[in-house]
The first five atom37 places (N, CA, C, CB, O) and aatype in JSON, in Angstrom:
{
  "aatype": [20, 20, 20, 20, 20, 20, 20, 20, 20, 20, 20, 20, 20, 20, 20, 20, 20, 20, 20, 20, 20, 20, 20, 20, 20, 20, 20, 20, 20, 20, 20, 20, 20, 20, 20, 20, 20, 20, 20, 20, 20, 20, 20, 20, 20, 20, 20, 20, 20, 20, 20, 20, 20, 20, 20, 20, 20, 20, 20, 20, 20, 20, 20, 20, 20, 20, 20, 20, 20, 20, 20, 20, 20, 20, 20, 20, 20, 20, 20, 20, 20, 20, 20, 20, 20, 20, 20, 20, 20, 20, 20, 20, 20, 20, 20, 20, 20, 20, 20, 20, 20, 20, 20, 20, 20, 20, 20, 20, 20, 20, 20, 20, 20, 20, 20, 20, 20, 20, 20, 20, 20, 20, 20, 20, 20, 20, 20, 20, 20, 20, 20, 20, 20, 20, 20, 20, 20, 20, 20, 20, 20, 20, 20, 20, 20, 20, 20, 20],
  "atom_mask": [
    [1, 1, 1, 1, 1],
    [1, 1, 1, 1, 1],
    [1, 1, 1, 1, 1],
    [1, 1, 1, 1, 1],
    [1, 1, 1, 1, 1],
    [1, 1, 1, 1, 1],
    [1, 1, 1, 1, 1],
    [1, 1, 1, 1, 1],
    [1, 1, 1, 1, 1],
    [1, 1, 1, 1, 1],
    [1, 1, 1, 1, 1],
    [1, 1, 1, 1, 1],
    [1, 1, 1, 1, 1],
    [1, 1, 1, 1, 1],
    [1, 1, 1, 1, 1],
    [1, 1, 1, 1, 1],
    [1, 1, 1, 1, 1],
    [1, 1, 1, 1, 1],
    [1, 1, 1, 1, 1],
    [1, 1, 1, 1, 1],
    [1, 1, 1, 1, 1],
    [1, 1, 1, 1, 1],
    [1, 1, 1, 1, 1],
    [1, 1, 1, 1, 1],
    [1, 1, 1, 1, 1],
    [1, 1, 1, 1, 1],
    [1, 1, 1, 1, 1],
    [1, 1, 1, 1, 1],
    [1, 1, 1, 1, 1],
    [1, 1, 1, 1, 1],
    [1, 1, 1, 1, 1],
    [1, 1, 1, 1, 1],
    [1, 1, 1, 1, 1],
    [1, 1, 1, 1, 1],
    [1, 1, 1, 1, 1],
    [1, 1, 1, 1, 1],
    [1, 1, 1, 1, 1],
    [1, 1, 1, 1, 1],
    [1, 1, 1, 1, 1],
    [1, 1, 1, 1, 1],
    [1, 1, 1, 1, 1],
    [1, 1, 1, 1, 1],
    [1, 1, 1, 1, 1],
    [1, 1, 1, 1, 1],
    [1, 1, 1, 1, 1],
    [1, 1, 1, 1, 1],
    [1, 1, 1, 1, 1],
    [1, 1, 1, 1, 1],
    [1, 1, 1, 1, 1],
    [1, 1, 1, 1, 1],
    [1, 1, 1, 1, 1],
    [1, 1, 1, 1, 1],
    [1, 1, 1, 1, 1],
    [1, 1, 1, 1, 1],
    [1, 1, 1, 1, 1],
    [1, 1, 1, 1, 1],
    [1, 1, 1, 1, 1],
    [1, 1, 1, 1, 1],
    [1, 1, 1, 1, 1],
    [1, 1, 1, 1, 1],
    [1, 1, 1, 1, 1],
    [1, 1, 1, 1, 1],
    [1, 1, 1, 1, 1],
    [1, 1, 1, 1, 1],
    [1, 1, 1, 1, 1],
    [1, 1, 1, 1, 1],
    [1, 1, 1, 1, 1],
    [1, 1, 1, 1, 1],
    [1, 1, 1, 1, 1],
    [1, 1, 1, 1, 1],
    [1, 1, 1, 1, 1],
    [1, 1, 1, 1, 1],
    [1, 1, 1, 1, 1],
    [1, 1, 1, 1, 1],
    [1, 1, 1, 1, 1],
    [1, 1, 1, 1, 1],
    [1, 1, 1, 1, 1],
    [1, 1, 1, 1, 1],
    [1, 1, 1, 1, 1],
    [1, 1, 1, 1, 1],
    [1, 1, 1, 1, 1],
    [1, 1, 1, 1, 1],
    [1, 1, 1, 1, 1],
    [1, 1, 1, 1, 1],
    [1, 1, 1, 1, 1],
    [1, 1, 1, 1, 1],
    [1, 1, 1, 1, 1],
    [1, 1, 1, 1, 1],
    [1, 1, 1, 1, 1],
    [1, 1, 1, 1, 1],
    [1, 1, 1, 1, 1],
    [1, 1, 1, 1, 1],
    [1, 1, 1, 1, 1],
    [1, 1, 1, 1, 1],
    [1, 1, 1, 1, 1],
    [1, 1, 1, 1, 1],
    [1, 1, 1, 1, 1],
    [1, 1, 1, 1, 1],
    [1, 1, 1, 1, 1],
    [1, 1, 1, 1, 1],
    [1, 1, 1, 1, 1],
    [1, 1, 1, 1, 1],
    [1, 1, 1, 1, 1],
    [1, 1, 1, 1, 1],
    [1, 1, 1, 1, 1],
    [1, 1, 1, 1, 1],
    [1, 1, 1, 1, 1],
    [1, 1, 1, 1, 1],
    [1, 1, 1, 1, 1],
    [1, 1, 1, 1, 1],
    [1, 1, 1, 1, 1],
    [1, 1, 1, 1, 1],
    [1, 1, 1, 1, 1],
    [1, 1, 1, 1, 1],
    [1, 1, 1, 1, 1],
    [1, 1, 1, 1, 1],
    [1, 1, 1, 1, 1],
    [1, 1, 1, 1, 1],
    [1, 1, 1, 1, 1],
    [1, 1, 1, 1, 1],
    [1, 1, 1, 1, 1],
    [1, 1, 1, 1, 1],
    [1, 1, 1, 1, 1],
    [1, 1, 1, 1, 1],
    [1, 1, 1, 1, 1],
    [1, 1, 1, 1, 1],
    [1, 1, 1, 1, 1],
    [1, 1, 1, 1, 1],
    [1, 1, 1, 1, 1],
    [1, 1, 1, 1, 1],
    [1, 1, 1, 1, 1],
    [1, 1, 1, 1, 1],
    [1, 1, 1, 1, 1],
    [1, 1, 1, 1, 1],
    [1, 1, 1, 1, 1],
    [1, 1, 1, 1, 1],
    [1, 1, 1, 1, 1],
    [1, 1, 1, 1, 1],
    [1, 1, 1, 1, 1],
    [1, 1, 1, 1, 1],
    [1, 1, 1, 1, 1],
    [1, 1, 1, 1, 1],
    [1, 1, 1, 1, 1],
    [1, 1, 1, 1, 1],
    [1, 1, 1, 1, 1],
    [1, 1, 1, 1, 1],
    [1, 1, 1, 1, 1],
    [1, 1, 1, 1, 1]
  ],
  "atom_positions": [
    [[129.9, 98.47, -27.31], [130.97, 99.4, -27.07], [130.55, 100.35, -25.96], [131.34, 100.17, -28.35], [129.41, 100.82, -25.91]],
    [[131.48, 100.61, -25.09], [131.19, 101.44, -23.93], [131.38, 102.93, -24.22], [132.07, 101.03, -22.78], [130.66, 103.76, -23.66]],
    [[132.31, 103.28, -25.06], [132.65, 104.67, -25.25], [132.05, 105.23, -26.53], [134.15, 104.85, -25.26], [132.13, 104.62, -27.6]],
    [[131.45, 106.41, -26.4], [130.91, 107.07, -27.59], [132.03, 107.39, -28.57], [130.16, 108.36, -27.2], [131.78, 107.52, -29.77]],
    [[133.26, 107.52, -28.08], [134.4, 107.81, -28.95], [134.73, 106.64, -29.87], [135.61, 108.17, -28.11], [135.5, 106.8, -30.82]],
    [[134.18, 105.48, -29.61], [134.44, 104.3, -30.43], [133.26, 103.91, -31.31], [134.82, 103.13, -29.54], [133.33, 102.9, -32.02]],
    [[132.18, 104.67, -31.29], [130.99, 104.31, -32.04], [131.24, 104.25, -33.54], [129.88, 105.29, -31.76], [130.55, 103.51, -34.25]],
    [[132.2, 105.0, -34.05], [132.47, 104.95, -35.49], [133.0, 103.59, -35.94], [133.48, 106.05, -35.87], [133.02, 103.29, -37.14]],
    [[133.43, 102.77, -34.99], [133.94, 101.44, -35.32], [132.87, 100.36, -35.18], [135.11, 101.11, -34.44], [133.12, 99.19, -35.48]],
    [[131.69, 100.74, -34.73], [130.6, 99.78, -34.55], [130.31, 99.08, -35.88], [129.32, 100.48, -34.0], [130.23, 99.73, -36.92]],
    [[130.16, 97.79, -35.82], [129.85, 97.02, -37.02], [131.07, 96.62, -37.83], [128.92, 97.79, -37.88], [130.95, 95.81, -38.74]],
    [[132.24, 97.18, -37.51], [133.46, 96.84, -38.25], [134.26, 95.74, -37.57], [134.32, 98.06, -38.42], [135.05, 95.05, -38.21]],
    [[134.05, 95.59, -36.26], [134.87, 94.66, -35.49], [134.01, 93.78, -34.61], [135.89, 95.42, -34.64], [132.94, 94.19, -34.15]],
    [[134.49, 92.58, -34.38], [133.93, 91.71, -33.36], [134.92, 91.78, -32.21], [133.7, 90.2, -33.88], [136.11, 91.49, -32.39]],
    [[134.45, 92.17, -31.05], [135.33, 92.33, -29.89], [135.39, 91.02, -29.12], [134.84, 93.48, -28.98], [134.35, 90.47, -28.75]],
    [[136.58, 90.51, -28.88], [136.77, 89.25, -28.18], [137.84, 89.44, -27.12], [137.15, 88.1, -29.16], [138.93, 89.94, -27.41]],
    [[137.54, 89.04, -25.91], [138.51, 89.1, -24.84], [138.75, 87.68, -24.36], [138.03, 90.03, -23.67], [137.81, 86.96, -24.02]],
    [[140.03, 87.29, -24.32], [140.38, 85.94, -23.88], [141.26, 86.02, -22.65], [141.09, 85.17, -25.0], [142.16, 86.86, -22.56]],
    [[141.01, 85.14, -21.69], [141.84, 85.04, -20.5], [143.09, 84.25, -20.87], [141.07, 84.36, -19.32], [143.0, 83.11, -21.33]],
    [[144.24, 84.87, -20.68], [145.53, 84.29, -21.03], [145.79, 82.97, -20.3], [146.64, 85.28, -20.73], [146.49, 82.1, -20.81]],
    [[145.23, 82.82, -19.1], [145.53, 81.67, -18.26], [144.61, 80.47, -18.44], [145.49, 82.08, -16.85], [144.88, 79.4, -17.91]],
    [[143.52, 80.63, -19.18], [142.58, 79.52, -19.34], [143.02, 78.57, -20.45], [141.17, 80.06, -19.62], [143.36, 79.01, -21.55]],
    [[142.99, 77.3, -20.15], [143.45, 76.27, -21.1], [142.68, 76.3, -22.41], [143.34, 74.9, -20.46], [143.26, 76.07, -23.47]],
    [[141.38, 76.58, -22.36], [140.57, 76.57, -23.58], [140.94, 77.69, -24.56], [139.11, 76.69, -23.23], [140.52, 77.66, -25.72]],
    [[141.72, 78.67, -24.11], [142.12, 79.77, -24.99], [143.51, 79.57, -25.59], [142.08, 81.07, -24.22], [143.93, 80.37, -26.43]],
    [[144.22, 78.54, -25.17], [145.6, 78.36, -25.58], [145.77, 78.13, -27.08], [146.19, 77.21, -24.83], [146.77, 78.57, -27.65]],
    [[144.83, 77.48, -27.72], [144.95, 77.25, -29.17], [144.98, 78.58, -29.93], [143.78, 76.37, -29.69], [145.81, 78.78, -30.81]],
    [[144.07, 79.47, -29.57], [144.04, 80.79, -30.21], [145.33, 81.56, -29.92], [142.82, 81.61, -29.74], [145.96, 82.1, -30.82]],
    [[145.72, 81.6, -28.65], [146.9, 82.35, -28.24], [148.16, 81.81, -28.88], [147.03, 82.34, -26.73], [149.06, 82.57, -29.23]],
    [[148.24, 80.51, -29.03], [149.38, 79.89, -29.7], [149.37, 80.2, -31.19], [149.37, 78.38, -29.47], [150.4, 80.54, -31.76]],
    [[148.21, 80.08, -31.82], [148.11, 80.33, -33.26], [148.57, 81.74, -33.6], [146.66, 80.12, -33.73], [149.27, 81.94, -34.59]],
    [[148.18, 82.71, -32.79], [148.51, 84.1, -33.08], [149.74, 84.6, -32.32], [147.33, 84.98, -32.76], [150.11, 85.76, -32.44]],
    [[150.35, 83.72, -31.55], [151.64, 84.03, -30.94], [151.6, 85.01, -29.79], [152.53, 84.55, -31.96], [152.56, 85.76, -29.6]],
    [[150.55, 85.04, -29.04], [150.47, 85.94, -27.9], [151.44, 85.47, -26.82], [149.03, 86.02, -27.34], [151.32, 84.36, -26.31]],
    [[152.4, 86.32, -26.49], [153.37, 85.98, -25.45], [153.27, 86.91, -24.25], [154.77, 86.01, -26.02], [153.93, 86.68, -23.23]],
    [[152.47, 87.94, -24.36], [152.28, 88.85, -23.24], [150.84, 89.33, -23.23], [153.27, 90.06, -23.32], [150.09, 89.14, -24.19]],
    [[150.48, 89.94, -22.13], [149.13, 90.44, -22.02], [149.16, 91.85, -21.48], [148.28, 89.53, -21.11], [149.92, 92.13, -20.55]],
    [[148.39, 92.74, -22.0], [147.44, 92.53, -23.09], [148.14, 92.57, -24.46], [146.33, 93.58, -23.04], [149.13, 93.26, -24.64]],
    [[147.61, 91.83, -25.37], [148.0, 91.89, -26.78], [146.72, 92.04, -27.58], [148.83, 90.62, -27.22], [145.77, 91.28, -27.38]],
    [[146.7, 92.99, -28.47], [145.52, 93.27, -29.29], [145.8, 92.85, -30.73], [145.13, 94.77, -29.22], [146.89, 93.06, -31.26]],
    [[144.79, 92.25, -31.35], [144.9, 91.82, -32.74], [143.7, 92.33, -33.53], [145.0, 90.28, -32.84], [142.59, 92.43, -33.0]],
    [[143.95, 92.64, -34.76], [142.87, 92.79, -35.72], [143.13, 91.7, -36.74], [142.82, 94.25, -36.38], [144.17, 91.68, -37.39]],
    [[142.17, 90.81, -36.87], [142.3, 89.63, -37.72], [141.36, 89.78, -38.89], [142.01, 88.31, -36.93], [140.17, 90.03, -38.71]],
    [[141.9, 89.63, -40.09], [141.1, 89.74, -41.3], [140.16, 88.54, -41.38], [142.0, 89.82, -42.57], [140.62, 87.4, -41.42]],
    [[138.85, 88.77, -41.39], [137.91, 87.65, -41.4], [137.92, 86.85, -42.7], [136.51, 88.16, -41.14], [137.45, 85.71, -42.74]],
    [[138.47, 87.43, -43.77], [138.5, 86.72, -45.05], [139.44, 85.52, -45.02], [138.92, 87.66, -46.15], [139.12, 84.47, -45.57]],
    [[140.6, 85.7, -44.37], [141.58, 84.62, -44.4], [142.26, 84.34, -43.06], [142.62, 84.94, -45.41], [143.11, 83.45, -42.97]],
    [[141.89, 85.08, -42.02], [142.42, 84.83, -40.7], [143.81, 85.38, -40.45], [142.44, 83.4, -40.46], [144.4, 85.11, -39.4]],
    [[144.37, 86.16, -41.39], [145.7, 86.71, -41.13], [145.62, 87.94, -40.23], [146.4, 87.07, -42.46], [144.59, 88.61, -40.18]],
    [[146.7, 88.21, -39.55], [146.76, 89.35, -38.64], [146.95, 90.61, -39.46], [147.91, 89.18, -37.61], [147.94, 90.75, -40.18]],
    [[146.01, 91.52, -39.36], [146.08, 92.78, -40.09], [146.76, 93.87, -39.26], [144.67, 93.24, -40.48], [147.29, 94.83, -39.81]],
    [[146.75, 93.72, -37.95], [147.43, 94.66, -37.05], [147.58, 94.01, -35.69], [146.65, 96.0, -36.94], [146.73, 93.24, -35.24]],
    [[148.69, 94.33, -35.03], [148.97, 93.82, -33.69], [149.47, 94.97, -32.84], [150.0, 92.67, -33.73], [150.18, 95.85, -33.31]],
    [[149.09, 94.95, -31.58], [149.6, 95.95, -30.63], [149.73, 95.27, -29.28], [148.65, 97.21, -30.54], [148.76, 94.75, -28.74]],
    [[150.93, 95.26, -28.75], [151.17, 94.72, -27.42], [151.14, 95.86, -26.42], [152.52, 93.94, -27.35], [151.64, 96.95, -26.69]],
    [[150.58, 95.6, -25.27], [150.56, 96.59, -24.21], [149.3, 97.42, -24.2], [151.75, 97.49, -24.33], [148.54, 97.45, -25.17]],
    [[149.1, 98.08, -23.08], [147.91, 98.91, -22.91], [147.97, 100.11, -23.86], [147.78, 99.39, -21.44], [149.04, 100.55, -24.27]],
    [[146.79, 100.63, -24.2], [146.69, 101.78, -25.08], [145.77, 102.82, -24.48], [146.19, 101.36, -26.48], [144.8, 102.49, -23.78]],
    [[146.08, 104.07, -24.76], [145.16, 105.14, -24.42], [144.01, 105.09, -25.42], [145.87, 106.55, -24.43], [144.07, 104.36, -26.41]],
    [[142.97, 105.87, -25.18], [141.86, 105.91, -26.12], [142.34, 106.37, -27.5], [140.76, 106.85, -25.61], [141.93, 105.8, -28.51]],
    [[143.18, 107.37, -27.54], [143.71, 107.86, -28.81], [144.52, 106.77, -29.53], [144.59, 109.1, -28.58], [144.37, 106.59, -30.74]],
    [[145.36, 106.06, -28.79], [146.14, 104.97, -29.39], [145.24, 103.85, -29.88], [147.15, 104.42, -28.38], [145.49, 103.28, -30.94]],
    [[144.19, 103.54, -29.13], [143.24, 102.52, -29.54], [142.54, 102.93, -30.84], [142.2, 102.26, -28.43], [142.38, 102.11, -31.74]],
    [[142.14, 104.18, -30.93], [141.5, 104.67, -32.15], [142.45, 104.56, -33.34], [141.03, 106.12, -31.97], [142.03, 104.16, -34.43]],
    [[143.71, 104.92, -33.15], [144.69, 104.81, -34.23], [144.9, 103.35, -34.63], [146.03, 105.43, -33.8], [145.0, 103.04, -35.81]],
    [[144.95, 102.47, -33.65], [145.12, 101.04, -33.91], [143.93, 100.5, -34.71], [145.26, 100.27, -32.58], [144.12, 99.78, -35.69]],
    [[142.72, 100.84, -34.29], [141.53, 100.38, -35.0], [141.48, 100.93, -36.42], [140.27, 100.78, -34.24], [141.11, 100.23, -37.36]],
    [[141.84, 102.18, -36.58], [141.86, 102.78, -37.93], [142.89, 102.09, -38.81], [142.17, 104.3, -37.84], [142.62, 101.81, -39.98]],
    [[144.05, 101.81, -38.25], [145.09, 101.11, -39.02], [144.62, 99.72, -39.42], [146.4, 101.01, -38.21], [144.78, 99.3, -40.56]],
    [[144.02, 99.0, -38.48], [143.52, 97.66, -38.78], [142.43, 97.68, -39.82], [143.02, 97.0, -37.53], [142.42, 96.85, -40.73]],
    [[141.49, 98.61, -39.7], [140.41, 98.73, -40.68], [140.98, 99.05, -42.05], [139.4, 99.82, -40.26], [140.55, 98.49, -43.06]],
    [[141.96, 99.95, -42.08], [142.6, 100.29, -43.36], [143.26, 99.06, -43.98], [143.65, 101.41, -43.16], [143.13, 98.82, -45.18]],
    [[143.96, 98.28, -43.15], [144.65, 97.09, -43.66], [143.68, 96.03, -44.16], [145.53, 96.51, -42.57], [144.0, 95.29, -45.09]],
    [[142.51, 95.94, -43.55], [141.52, 94.94, -43.97], [140.71, 95.4, -45.17], [140.58, 94.61, -42.82], [140.48, 94.63, -46.1]],
    [[140.29, 96.66, -45.16], [139.33, 97.12, -46.17], [139.94, 97.85, -47.35], [138.35, 98.0, -45.53], [139.28, 97.99, -48.38]],
    [[141.15, 98.32, -47.24], [141.75, 99.11, -48.32], [142.12, 98.22, -49.5], [143.0, 99.85, -47.81], [142.63, 97.11, -49.33]],
    [[141.84, 98.72, -50.67], [142.19, 97.97, -51.89], [143.65, 98.19, -52.26], [141.29, 98.4, -53.06], [144.27, 97.32, -52.87]],
    [[144.2, 99.34, -51.9], [145.6, 99.64, -52.2], [146.29, 100.14, -50.94], [145.71, 100.69, -53.34], [145.68, 100.78, -50.09]],
    [[147.55, 99.83, -50.85], [148.36, 100.27, -49.73], [149.7, 100.75, -50.25], [148.53, 99.15, -48.68], [150.21, 100.23, -51.24]],
    [[150.27, 101.73, -49.58], [151.65, 102.1, -49.84], [152.5, 100.9, -49.45], [152.07, 103.4, -49.04], [152.15, 100.16, -48.54]],
    [[153.61, 100.69, -50.14], [154.48, 99.55, -49.84], [154.89, 99.55, -48.37], [155.72, 99.58, -50.73], [154.99, 98.49, -47.76]],
    [[155.14, 100.72, -47.82], [155.52, 100.81, -46.41], [154.39, 100.3, -45.51], [155.88, 102.27, -46.04], [154.66, 99.63, -44.51]],
    [[153.14, 100.6, -45.86], [152.0, 100.1, -45.08], [151.94, 98.57, -45.13], [150.69, 100.69, -45.6], [151.67, 97.92, -44.12]],
    [[152.19, 98.01, -46.3], [152.17, 96.55, -46.44], [153.28, 95.93, -45.59], [152.34, 96.14, -47.92], [153.07, 94.88, -44.97]],
    [[154.45, 96.55, -45.55], [155.54, 96.04, -44.72], [155.22, 96.17, -43.24], [156.85, 96.77, -45.04], [155.56, 95.3, -42.44]],
    [[154.57, 97.26, -42.86], [154.13, 97.44, -41.46], [153.16, 96.32, -41.08], [153.46, 98.83, -41.25], [153.27, 95.74, -40.0]],
    [[152.23, 96.01, -41.95], [151.27, 94.93, -41.7], [151.99, 93.59, -41.61], [150.21, 94.9, -42.81], [151.66, 92.76, -40.76]],
    [[152.97, 93.37, -42.49], [153.74, 92.13, -42.46], [154.51, 92.01, -41.15], [154.72, 92.06, -43.66], [154.61, 90.92, -40.58]],
    [[155.05, 93.11, -40.68], [155.74, 93.11, -39.39], [154.79, 92.75, -38.26], [156.38, 94.46, -39.12], [155.11, 91.94, -37.39]],
    [[153.59, 93.36, -38.28], [152.59, 93.07, -37.25], [152.2, 91.6, -37.25], [151.35, 93.93, -37.47], [151.98, 91.01, -36.2]],
    [[152.11, 91.01, -38.44], [151.72, 89.6, -38.54], [152.8, 88.67, -38.0], [151.4, 89.24, -39.99], [152.5, 87.55, -37.59]],
    [[154.04, 89.12, -38.01], [155.16, 88.26, -37.6], [155.72, 88.55, -36.22], [156.24, 88.38, -38.59], [156.49, 87.74, -35.7]],
    [[155.37, 89.66, -35.63], [156.07, 90.1, -34.41], [156.0, 89.08, -33.28], [155.49, 91.4, -33.94], [156.98, 88.92, -32.56]],
    [[154.9, 88.42, -33.09], [154.77, 87.5, -31.96], [155.51, 86.18, -32.18], [153.31, 87.22, -31.69], [156.21, 85.71, -31.29]],
    [[155.37, 85.59, -33.35], [155.95, 84.27, -33.58], [157.3, 84.3, -34.29], [155.0, 83.44, -34.38], [158.12, 83.41, -34.1]],
    [[157.52, 85.33, -35.1], [158.76, 85.42, -35.88], [159.33, 86.84, -35.77], [158.51, 85.04, -37.38], [159.32, 87.58, -36.76]],
    [[159.81, 87.21, -34.6], [160.22, 88.6, -34.4], [161.36, 89.06, -35.32], [160.63, 88.79, -32.99], [161.42, 90.24, -35.66]],
    [[162.25, 88.17, -35.71], [163.34, 88.58, -36.62], [162.77, 88.96, -37.99], [164.38, 87.44, -36.77], [163.26, 89.89, -38.63]],
    [[161.75, 88.24, -38.44], [161.09, 88.61, -39.7], [160.34, 89.93, -39.54], [160.11, 87.5, -40.15], [160.28, 90.72, -40.48]],
    [[159.79, 90.16, -38.37], [159.12, 91.44, -38.1], [160.12, 92.58, -38.14], [158.41, 91.41, -36.74], [159.83, 93.64, -38.69]],
    [[161.31, 92.38, -37.57], [162.36, 93.4, -37.6], [162.66, 93.77, -39.05], [163.65, 92.9, -36.89], [162.74, 94.95, -39.39]],
    [[162.82, 92.77, -39.9], [163.11, 93.02, -41.31], [161.98, 93.81, -41.96], [163.32, 91.69, -42.07], [162.23, 94.76, -42.7]],
    [[160.74, 93.44, -41.69], [159.59, 94.12, -42.29], [159.5, 95.57, -41.83], [158.29, 93.37, -41.95], [159.28, 96.47, -42.64]],
    [[159.67, 95.8, -40.53], [159.59, 97.18, -40.01], [160.72, 98.04, -40.57], [159.64, 97.17, -38.47], [160.52, 99.2, -40.91]],
    [[161.9, 97.46, -40.66], [163.03, 98.22, -41.24], [162.73, 98.58, -42.7], [164.35, 97.41, -41.15], [162.99, 99.7, -43.14]],
    [[162.19, 97.64, -43.42], [161.85, 97.9, -44.83], [160.78, 98.98, -44.92], [161.36, 96.6, -45.52], [160.86, 99.86, -45.78]],
    [[159.79, 98.93, -44.05], [158.74, 99.96, -44.05], [159.35, 101.34, -43.82], [157.69, 99.67, -42.96], [159.01, 102.29, -44.52]],
    [[160.24, 101.43, -42.86], [160.87, 102.72, -42.55], [161.78, 103.18, -43.68], [161.67, 102.62, -41.26], [161.9, 104.38, -43.94]],
    [[162.41, 102.25, -44.35], [163.28, 102.59, -45.48], [162.47, 103.12, -46.67], [164.09, 101.35, -45.9], [162.88, 104.07, -47.33]],
    [[161.33, 102.5, -46.93], [160.53, 102.85, -48.1], [159.62, 104.06, -47.89], [159.7, 101.67, -48.51], [159.24, 104.73, -48.84]],
    [[159.27, 104.32, -46.65], [158.28, 105.36, -46.36], [158.85, 106.76, -46.54], [157.75, 105.2, -44.93], [160.03, 107.0, -46.27]],
    [[158.01, 107.67, -47.01], [158.45, 109.06, -47.07], [158.62, 109.62, -45.66], [157.44, 109.92, -47.87], [158.08, 109.07, -44.7]],
    [[159.36, 110.7, -45.52], [159.65, 111.3, -44.21], [158.38, 111.68, -43.46], [160.54, 112.53, -44.37], [158.34, 111.62, -42.23]],
    [[157.34, 112.06, -44.19], [156.09, 112.5, -43.54], [155.05, 111.39, -43.43], [155.5, 113.66, -44.31], [153.87, 111.67, -43.22]],
    [[155.45, 110.15, -43.56], [154.54, 109.0, -43.47], [153.84, 109.03, -42.12], [155.3, 107.66, -43.67], [154.52, 109.07, -41.09]],
    [[152.53, 109.01, -42.08], [151.81, 109.13, -40.8], [152.01, 107.96, -39.85], [150.35, 109.3, -41.07], [151.69, 108.08, -38.66]],
    [[152.51, 106.85, -40.32], [152.7, 105.68, -39.46], [154.17, 105.49, -39.06], [152.2, 104.43, -40.17], [154.54, 104.44, -38.52]],
    [[155.01, 106.5, -39.31], [156.44, 106.39, -39.02], [156.7, 106.12, -37.53], [157.16, 107.68, -39.45], [157.45, 105.2, -37.19]],
    [[156.09, 106.89, -36.65], [156.32, 106.68, -35.22], [155.88, 105.28, -34.78], [155.57, 107.74, -34.4], [156.55, 104.64, -33.97]],
    [[154.76, 104.82, -35.31], [154.28, 103.48, -35.0], [155.29, 102.44, -35.48], [152.91, 103.23, -35.64], [155.61, 101.51, -34.74]],
    [[155.79, 102.58, -36.69], [156.77, 101.63, -37.23], [158.06, 101.65, -36.41], [157.08, 101.96, -38.7], [158.67, 100.6, -36.18]],
    [[158.48, 102.83, -35.97], [159.68, 102.93, -35.14], [159.47, 102.22, -33.8], [160.05, 104.41, -34.9], [160.34, 101.47, -33.34]],
    [[158.33, 102.45, -33.18], [158.03, 101.78, -31.91], [157.9, 100.27, -32.1], [156.74, 102.34, -31.31], [158.36, 99.49, -31.27]],
    [[157.27, 99.87, -33.2], [157.11, 98.44, -33.48], [158.46, 97.78, -33.74], [156.18, 98.23, -34.69], [158.68, 96.64, -33.33]],
    [[159.36, 98.48, -34.42], [160.7, 97.96, -34.66], [161.41, 97.71, -33.32], [161.53, 98.93, -35.54], [162.04, 96.67, -33.13]],
    [[161.31, 98.65, -32.42], [161.93, 98.5, -31.1], [161.35, 97.31, -30.36], [161.75, 99.78, -30.27], [162.08, 96.53, -29.74]],
    [[160.03, 97.15, -30.41], [159.37, 96.02, -29.77], [159.83, 94.7, -30.39], [157.84, 96.15, -29.88], [160.09, 93.73, -29.68]],
    [[159.93, 94.67, -31.72], [160.37, 93.45, -32.4], [161.82, 93.11, -32.05], [160.22, 93.61, -33.93], [162.16, 91.94, -31.87]],
    [[162.68, 94.12, -31.96], [164.07, 93.87, -31.57], [164.14, 93.29, -30.16], [164.9, 95.17, -31.64], [164.94, 92.39, -29.89]],
    [[163.31, 93.8, -29.27], [163.27, 93.26, -27.92], [162.79, 91.8, -27.95], [162.34, 94.12, -27.01], [163.36, 90.94, -27.28]],
    [[161.73, 91.53, -28.72], [161.2, 90.16, -28.82], [162.21, 89.21, -29.44], [159.91, 90.16, -29.64], [162.23, 88.02, -29.12]],
    [[163.06, 89.74, -30.32], [164.1, 88.93, -30.97], [165.34, 88.8, -30.1], [164.48, 89.54, -32.32], [166.33, 88.17, -30.49]],
    [[165.29, 89.39, -28.91], [166.38, 89.35, -27.93], [167.64, 90.05, -28.43], [166.7, 87.91, -27.57], [168.76, 89.69, -28.08]],
    [[167.42, 91.05, -29.26], [168.5, 91.92, -29.75], [168.52, 93.15, -28.85], [168.29, 92.32, -31.27], [168.25, 94.27, -29.29]],
    [[168.85, 92.94, -27.58], [168.68, 93.96, -26.56], [169.55, 95.2, -26.79], [168.99, 93.38, -25.22], [169.07, 96.33, -26.63]],
    [[170.8, 95.0, -27.16], [171.68, 96.16, -27.38], [171.19, 96.98, -28.57], [173.14, 95.69, -27.62], [171.14, 98.21, -28.5]],
    [[170.83, 96.31, -29.65], [170.32, 97.01, -30.82], [168.97, 97.66, -30.53], [170.2, 96.04, -32.01], [168.67, 98.73, -31.04]],
    [[168.17, 97.01, -29.71], [166.88, 97.57, -29.29], [167.1, 98.89, -28.57], [166.12, 96.58, -28.39], [166.46, 99.89, -28.88]],
    [[168.0, 98.88, -27.59], [168.28, 100.1, -26.82], [168.85, 101.19, -27.72], [169.25, 99.8, -25.67], [168.47, 102.36, -27.6]],
    [[169.76, 100.82, -28.6], [170.37, 101.8, -29.5], [169.33, 102.4, -30.44], [171.51, 101.13, -30.32], [169.32, 103.6, -30.68]],
    [[168.45, 101.55, -30.97], [167.39, 102.01, -31.87], [166.42, 102.92, -31.15], [166.65, 100.82, -32.47], [166.05, 103.98, -31.67]],
    [[166.01, 102.53, -29.95], [165.07, 103.35, -29.17], [165.69, 104.71, -28.86], [164.66, 102.63, -27.86], [165.02, 105.73, -28.98]],
    [[166.95, 104.72, -28.46], [167.61, 105.99, -28.15], [167.75, 106.86, -29.38], [168.98, 105.74, -27.53], [167.57, 108.07, -29.32]],
    [[168.07, 106.24, -30.5], [168.22, 106.98, -31.76], [166.91, 107.59, -32.21], [168.77, 106.08, -32.85], [166.86, 108.75, -32.61]],
    [[165.85, 106.81, -32.15], [164.54, 107.29, -32.59], [164.0, 108.35, -31.64], [163.56, 106.12, -32.68], [163.34, 109.29, -32.08]],
    [[164.27, 108.21, -30.36], [163.79, 109.2, -29.38], [164.49, 110.54, -29.57], [164.01, 108.68, -27.94], [163.92, 111.59, -29.28]],
    [[165.72, 110.5, -30.04], [166.49, 111.73, -30.24], [166.01, 112.55, -31.42], [167.93, 111.4, -30.41], [166.29, 113.74, -31.5]],
    [[165.31, 111.93, -32.34], [164.87, 112.62, -33.57], [163.67, 113.48, -33.35], [164.58, 111.64, -34.64], [163.19, 114.12, -34.29]]
  ]
}
C-alpha cells in the first residue's frame, strides 16, 4: 500500500489490478460483470461473491468508505436488512442491473432516515437505473435525491 491513510486495511485485502483490454483478464471481468473502467470489487474469499462494488474513480475518503463497507460485509456476523440489500444490489449491478435496482430500493425503504449508507444507496440506485437503461427514471431519481 502506498498511502499511510490505507494502512489500517493492510492484511484485510489482496489488491489486484487487471487491464480491461487484455484477453487473459476477460474471464474474470465477465464473471464479475465489469462493463466500465475503473470498477472496484471486494470479493468474499469464502465463496467468491461480490461483497461490494464501486464503479468510477474514488477520492481517498470514498475509497476508505468503500473498503470499510466491504470489510463490514465480509467480516460482520450480523447486518441490518438494509445493509444486506445494499450488498445484494452491489452483487447484481454489473450483470443484473434491474435486480440491483430492486435491491437498492428495498434498502432505502427499510433503512432508517439516519442510516449511514443512505447516500451510497441513493447513488448506487441511480447508477443501477442508468445501467438498466431506465434513463428517464434515472434522471428523475438523481434530481429528487439531489434536492433532499
